[in-house]
N, C-alpha and C positions, 0 to 999 in steps of 0.2 A: 070103352073106358080104359084108362091107364091103370097103373099099379094102385092097389089099395093102400090107404093111409093106415099104418099099423100103430094103434094106440094101446098103451098099457095103463090101466088104472089100478092103483094099490091103496087100500085103506083097510084097517082092521075092523072097520064097521061096514057090514054088508049093505046097510041102507045107503051109505055114501057111494059105494061102488055101483050099486044098482041105479041110483039116481043119475050118476055121471054117465054110465053106460047108455041108459035110455036117452039122455039128452044128446049125447054125441051121435047116436044112431038116428035120432030124429033130425039132427042138424045136417048130417052127412050120410048119403047113401053109399059113399065110397070108402067108409071107414070100417076096418076090422078092429073091434074093441075086445081086448083081453083083460078080464078083471081078476084080481087076486085079493084075498083077505088074509093071506099068509105071506109076509114079506120075504121069507126064505124061498118059497116057491116062486115068487115074483123075481127075485134076484137070479135064480137059476134060469128062468125063462128069458130074462133080459140078456144074460150072458150067451145064450145059445140061439137067439132069434133076432131078426131084423126089427128094430123099433124106430118109429118116426117121432112119436110123442110119448113122454112118460108123465103121468099125473099121479103124484103120490102124497100121502100124508107124511108128516114128519115123525111123530111119536108113535111107534109101533113096537110090539115085542120082537126081539131077536135082531132085526135089521131095520135101522131107521131110514127116513127118506133121503137124507144126505148120502148115506152109504149106497142106496139104490141108484141115485143119480151118478155117483162115482163109478157104478158098474156099466153105465151106458157109453156108447161111442160119442165122440165130440159133436157130431151132426144132429144129435137128438134134441128136440125141443123139450125142455125140462120145466115142469110146473109143480111147485110145492103148494100144498094146501094144508093149513093147520090152524088150530085154535090156540097154539102155544107159541106165539110170536117171541116172547121173551127168551125162550130156550134155544131158538134157532141162531146159528152162527151166520149172521147176515153177510159177513165177508166171504164165507164159504159159498153161499148162494150166488154172490156176485162173481166169484171165481168160476163157478159152474155155468154162468150166464143163464141162471134160472129165473123164471117168473115166480112171484110169491103172491098168494091170495090167502087172506084170513078167512076162516069159516064164519058164517056161511059163504060159500063160493059165489062170487058175482058171475052168474051164468052167461050174461051177454059178453063180458070181457073174455071169458074162457072160450066162448063160441067164436069170437073174432080170431083168437090165436089158432084155434083148430082150423078155421077156414083159410087163414093165411098159409098155414103149413100144408094144408091139402092142395092149395094152388101150386105149391112147389113140387108136389109129388105127381100130380096129374099129368 
């Protein structure tokens, strides 16, 4: 098998990161999922490691989801999940070519994005 799909999941709620990690690992046997409940730790990881997919909440202490997306390289698939649609700068998400899903996350749509990105990495 080829290179692993490097997925980073960031949310200040561990129940969300656990759910997404379990779903992605069920969906893909070729994904390495790295979860963070601290956005500062996540940003440090993103800056120093190869990432294929970033799934992040928007509203978190210290570093928000937009700032995390801005820390990634241009080729990263960026997915924003949030229950705070009104606070998100939609134009910024468009500039970052990011997907946006309102919580609760539509898992089938998320799964399709992961599968499409995995096909590119394999």
